[in-house]
C-alpha positions as a Markdown table, in Angstrom:
| # | Residue | x | y | z |
|---|---|---|---|---|
| 1 | Unk | 5.3 | 20.4 | 27.7 |
| 2 | Unk | 3.8 | 23.6 | 26.3 |
| 3 | Unk | 1.3 | 21.7 | 24.3 |
| 4 | Unk | -2.4 | 21.2 | 24.8 |
| 5 | Unk | -3.4 | 24.8 | 25.7 |
| 6 | Unk | -2.0 | 25.8 | 22.4 |
| 7 | Unk | -4.5 | 23.6 | 20.6 |
| 8 | Unk | -7.7 | 24.2 | 22.6 |
| 9 | Unk | -9.0 | 26.1 | 19.6 |
| 10 | Unk | -8.6 | 25.7 | 15.8 |
| 11 | Unk | -5.5 | 27.5 | 14.7 |
| 12 | Unk | -5.5 | 29.3 | 11.4 |
| 13 | Unk | -2.6 | 28.6 | 9.1 |
| 14 | Unk | -1.3 | 32.2 | 9.7 |
| 15 | Unk | -1.3 | 31.6 | 13.4 |
| 16 | Unk | 0.5 | 28.3 | 13.0 |
| 17 | Unk | 3.1 | 30.0 | 10.8 |
| 18 | Unk | 3.8 | 32.8 | 13.3 |
| 19 | Unk | 3.8 | 30.4 | 16.2 |
| 20 | Unk | 6.4 | 28.2 | 14.5 |
| 21 | Unk | 8.5 | 31.2 | 13.4 |
| 22 | Unk | 8.5 | 32.8 | 16.9 |
| 23 | Unk | 9.3 | 29.6 | 18.6 |
| 24 | Unk | 12.2 | 28.8 | 16.3 |
| 25 | Unk | 13.5 | 32.4 | 16.5 |
| 26 | Unk | 13.4 | 32.1 | 20.3 |
| 27 | Unk | 15.1 | 28.7 | 20.1 |
| 28 | Unk | 17.9 | 30.4 | 18.1 |
| 29 | Unk | 18.3 | 33.2 | 20.6 |
| 30 | Unk | 18.7 | 30.7 | 23.5 |
| 31 | Unk | 21.1 | 28.6 | 21.4 |
| 32 | Unk | 23.1 | 31.7 | 20.5 |
| 33 | Unk | 23.5 | 32.6 | 24.2 |
| 34 | Unk | 24.2 | 29.1 | 25.4 |
| 35 | Unk | 27.9 | 29.2 | 24.7 |
| 36 | Unk | 29.5 | 32.7 | 24.7 |
| 37 | Unk | 32.8 | 31.4 | 23.4 |
| 38 | Unk | 31.2 | 30.7 | 20.0 |
| 39 | Unk | 30.6 | 33.7 | 17.7 |
| 40 | Unk | 26.8 | 34.3 | 17.2 |
| 41 | Unk | 27.3 | 34.0 | 13.4 |
| 42 | Unk | 28.9 | 30.6 | 13.8 |
| 43 | Unk | 25.9 | 29.5 | 15.8 |
| 44 | Unk | 23.6 | 31.0 | 13.1 |
| 45 | Unk | 25.5 | 29.0 | 10.5 |
| 46 | Unk | 25.2 | 25.8 | 12.5 |
| 47 | Unk | 21.5 | 26.4 | 13.1 |
| 48 | Unk | 20.8 | 27.1 | 9.4 |
| 49 | Unk | 22.7 | 24.0 | 8.5 |
| 50 | Unk | 20.3 | 22.0 | 10.7 |
| 51 | Unk | 17.4 | 23.7 | 9.0 |
| 52 | Unk | 18.8 | 23.0 | 5.6 |
| 53 | Unk | 19.6 | 19.3 | 6.2 |
| 54 | Unk | 17.1 | 18.2 | 8.9 |
| 55 | Unk | 14.0 | 16.3 | 8.3 |
| 56 | Unk | 10.9 | 18.5 | 8.2 |
| 57 | Unk | 9.0 | 19.1 | 10.4 |
| 58 | Unk | 11.0 | 17.1 | 13.0 |
| 59 | Unk | 13.9 | 19.6 | 13.0 |
| 60 | Unk | 11.4 | 22.4 | 13.8 |
| 61 | Unk | 10.4 | 20.5 | 16.9 |
| 62 | Unk | 14.0 | 20.1 | 17.9 |
| 63 | Unk | 14.8 | 23.8 | 17.3 |
| 64 | Unk | 11.6 | 25.3 | 18.7 |
| 65 | Unk | 11.1 | 23.4 | 21.9 |
| 66 | Unk | 7.6 | 22.3 | 21.0 |
| 67 | Unk | 6.8 | 18.6 | 21.0 |
| 68 | Unk | 6.9 | 16.8 | 17.6 |
| 69 | Unk | 3.1 | 16.2 | 17.9 |
| 70 | Unk | 2.4 | 19.9 | 18.3 |
| 71 | Unk | 4.7 | 20.8 | 15.5 |
| 72 | Unk | 3.1 | 18.2 | 13.2 |
| 73 | Unk | -0.4 | 19.6 | 14.0 |
| 74 | Unk | 0.8 | 23.0 | 13.0 |
| 75 | Unk | 2.7 | 21.8 | 9.9 |
| 76 | Unk | -0.2 | 19.8 | 8.7 |
| 77 | Unk | -2.6 | 22.7 | 8.4 |
| 78 | Unk | -0.1 | 24.6 | 6.2 |
| 79 | Unk | -0.1 | 24.4 | 2.4 |
| 80 | Unk | 3.1 | 23.7 | 0.6 |
| 81 | Unk | 3.6 | 27.4 | -0.2 |
| 82 | Unk | 3.0 | 28.4 | 3.5 |
| 83 | Unk | 5.5 | 25.8 | 4.6 |
| 84 | Unk | 8.1 | 27.2 | 2.2 |
| 85 | Unk | 7.4 | 30.7 | 3.3 |
| 86 | Unk | 7.7 | 30.0 | 7.0 |
| 87 | Unk | 11.0 | 28.2 | 6.5 |
| 88 | Unk | 12.3 | 31.0 | 4.3 |
| 89 | Unk | 11.3 | 33.6 | 6.9 |
| 90 | Unk | 12.9 | 31.7 | 9.7 |
| 91 | Unk | 16.1 | 31.3 | 7.7 |
| 92 | Unk | 16.2 | 34.9 | 6.7 |
| 93 | Unk | 15.7 | 36.2 | 10.3 |
| 94 | Unk | 18.5 | 34.0 | 11.7 |
| 95 | Unk | 20.8 | 34.9 | 8.8 |
| 96 | Unk | 20.2 | 38.6 | 9.3 |
| 97 | Unk | 21.0 | 38.4 | 13.0 |
| 98 | Unk | 24.1 | 36.2 | 12.3 |
| 99 | Unk | 25.3 | 38.3 | 9.4 |
| 100 | Unk | 24.9 | 41.6 | 11.4 |
| 101 | Unk | 27.1 | 40.1 | 14.2 |
| 102 | Unk | 29.6 | 38.9 | 11.6 |
| 103 | Unk | 30.0 | 42.4 | 10.3 |
| 104 | Unk | 30.4 | 43.7 | 13.8 |
| 105 | Unk | 33.1 | 41.1 | 14.6 |
| 106 | Unk | 35.0 | 41.7 | 11.4 |
| 107 | Unk | 35.5 | 45.3 | 12.2 |
| 108 | Unk | 36.5 | 44.4 | 15.8 |
| 109 | Unk | 39.1 | 42.1 | 14.4 |
| 110 | Unk | 40.3 | 44.5 | 11.8 |
| 111 | Unk | 40.4 | 47.8 | 13.8 |
| 112 | Unk | 43.6 | 47.2 | 15.7 |
| 113 | Unk | 45.3 | 47.7 | 12.3 |
| 114 | Unk | 44.7 | 51.5 | 12.6 |
| 115 | Unk | 47.4 | 51.5 | 15.3 |
| 116 | Unk | 49.9 | 49.8 | 13.0 |
| 117 | Unk | 51.1 | 52.9 | 11.0 |
| 118 | Unk | 50.1 | 54.2 | 7.6 |
| 119 | Unk | 49.6 | 50.8 | 5.9 |
| 120 | Unk | 47.2 | 49.6 | 8.5 |
| 121 | Unk | 45.1 | 52.8 | 8.2 |
| 122 | Unk | 45.1 | 52.5 | 4.4 |
| 123 | Unk | 44.0 | 48.9 | 4.6 |
| 124 | Unk | 41.0 | 49.9 | 6.7 |
| 125 | Unk | 40.2 | 52.9 | 4.5 |
| 126 | Unk | 40.2 | 50.6 | 1.5 |
| 127 | Unk | 37.7 | 48.3 | 3.2 |
| 128 | Unk | 35.6 | 51.3 | 3.9 |
| 129 | Unk | 35.7 | 52.4 | 0.3 |
| 130 | Unk | 34.7 | 48.9 | -0.8 |
| 131 | Unk | 31.7 | 49.1 | 1.5 |
| 132 | Unk | 30.7 | 52.5 | 0.0 |
| 133 | Unk | 31.1 | 51.1 | -3.5 |
| 134 | Unk | 28.8 | 48.2 | -2.5 |
| 135 | Unk | 26.1 | 50.7 | -1.3 |
| 136 | Unk | 26.5 | 52.7 | -4.5 |
| 137 | Unk | 26.1 | 49.6 | -6.7 |
| 138 | Unk | 29.6 | 49.9 | -8.0 |
| 139 | Unk | 30.7 | 46.6 | -6.7 |
| 140 | Unk | 29.1 | 43.3 | -5.8 |
| 141 | Unk | 28.5 | 41.7 | -2.5 |
| 142 | Unk | 31.0 | 39.0 | -3.5 |
| 143 | Unk | 33.6 | 41.7 | -4.1 |
| 144 | Unk | 33.0 | 43.2 | -0.7 |
| 145 | Unk | 33.3 | 39.8 | 0.9 |
| 146 | Unk | 36.5 | 39.1 | -1.1 |
| 147 | Unk | 37.9 | 42.3 | 0.3 |
| 148 | Unk | 37.1 | 41.2 | 3.8 |
| 149 | Unk | 38.7 | 37.7 | 3.3 |
| 150 | Unk | 41.8 | 39.2 | 1.6 |
| 151 | Unk | 42.2 | 41.6 | 4.5 |
| 152 | Unk | 45.9 | 41.5 | 5.7 |
| 153 | Unk | 45.0 | 40.5 | 9.2 |
| 154 | Unk | 43.0 | 37.5 | 8.1 |
| 155 | Unk | 45.3 | 36.2 | 5.4 |
| 156 | Unk | 48.0 | 36.0 | 8.1 |
| 157 | Unk | 46.1 | 33.5 | 10.2 |
| 158 | Unk | 44.8 | 31.0 | 7.6 |
| 159 | Unk | 43.5 | 28.3 | 7.1 |
| 160 | Unk | 41.2 | 28.2 | 10.1 |
| 161 | Unk | 40.2 | 31.8 | 9.6 |
| 162 | Unk | 39.1 | 31.2 | 6.0 |
| 163 | Unk | 36.7 | 28.5 | 7.2 |
| 164 | Unk | 35.3 | 30.9 | 9.8 |
| 165 | Unk | 35.0 | 33.7 | 7.3 |
| 166 | Unk | 33.2 | 31.3 | 4.9 |
| 167 | Unk | 30.6 | 30.6 | 7.5 |
| 168 | Unk | 29.9 | 34.3 | 8.1 |
| 169 | Unk | 29.9 | 35.1 | 4.4 |
| 170 | Unk | 27.5 | 32.1 | 3.7 |
| 171 | Unk | 24.9 | 33.8 | 5.8 |
| 172 | Unk | 24.7 | 36.6 | 3.3 |
| 173 | Unk | 23.3 | 34.3 | 0.6 |
| 174 | Unk | 20.0 | 34.1 | 2.6 |
| 175 | Unk | 19.5 | 37.9 | 2.3 |
| 176 | Unk | 18.5 | 40.1 | -0.5 |
| 177 | Unk | 20.8 | 42.8 | -1.8 |
| 178 | Unk | 18.7 | 45.4 | -0.1 |
| 179 | Unk | 18.9 | 43.7 | 3.2 |
| 180 | Unk | 22.6 | 43.3 | 2.8 |
| 181 | Unk | 23.0 | 47.0 | 2.0 |
| 182 | Unk | 21.0 | 47.9 | 5.1 |
| 183 | Unk | 23.3 | 45.9 | 7.3 |
| 184 | Unk | 26.4 | 47.2 | 5.7 |
| 185 | Unk | 25.1 | 50.8 | 6.1 |
| 186 | Unk | 23.9 | 50.3 | 9.6 |
| 187 | Unk | 26.7 | 48.3 | 11.2 |
| 188 | Unk | 29.8 | 47.9 | 9.0 |
| 189 | Unk | 30.4 | 51.4 | 7.8 |
| 190 | Unk | 29.7 | 53.3 | 11.1 |
| 191 | Unk | 32.0 | 50.8 | 13.0 |
| 192 | Unk | 34.8 | 51.3 | 10.5 |
| 193 | Unk | 34.4 | 55.0 | 10.6 |
| 194 | Unk | 34.5 | 54.9 | 14.4 |
| 195 | Unk | 37.7 | 52.9 | 14.4 |
| 196 | Unk | 39.3 | 55.4 | 12.0 |
| 197 | Unk | 38.2 | 58.4 | 13.9 |
| 198 | Unk | 39.3 | 57.0 | 17.3 |
| 199 | Unk | 42.7 | 56.7 | 15.8 |
| 200 | Unk | 43.1 | 60.2 | 14.4 |
């Protein structure tokens, strides 16, 4: 295993936190690539589910690839507050990756509508307007996500889709409003605008 060399010196709590976080983040990247047929955001959801419900610190060993002994040694030098912080940071990072991919995929699913006449284009334009309203503080994240799940294309293929959408949307609850706005501005809006401009 990767162990002993890691512990040839006394680790500081900060080093233990960043070692754990990097190892779990890498564990997630491997896990997300393992099965290309599963959306990255579904993998993020499953991974976070394990973090939410798993026994600490055992689940960190499982997700990071370190031995349970090594993880326990790191865990034991952390205060309660540091443990909470490292778990929170891990969750946020995974949620951010997953939610960004979710937004990307949503637009990929939705964009064929631009080729279905005026109604399709209007539906996409409305989604874009909702995204702008969210950035401007005129509408909530919940409203934007409702607009996504009410999107004509998705309501046609219920109920499996609504379960899938719920998983993607659930990732948003790990992120602050500012983080959500950043992802909507960086990924969602430009991709929708691309889809619309490719059509014209």
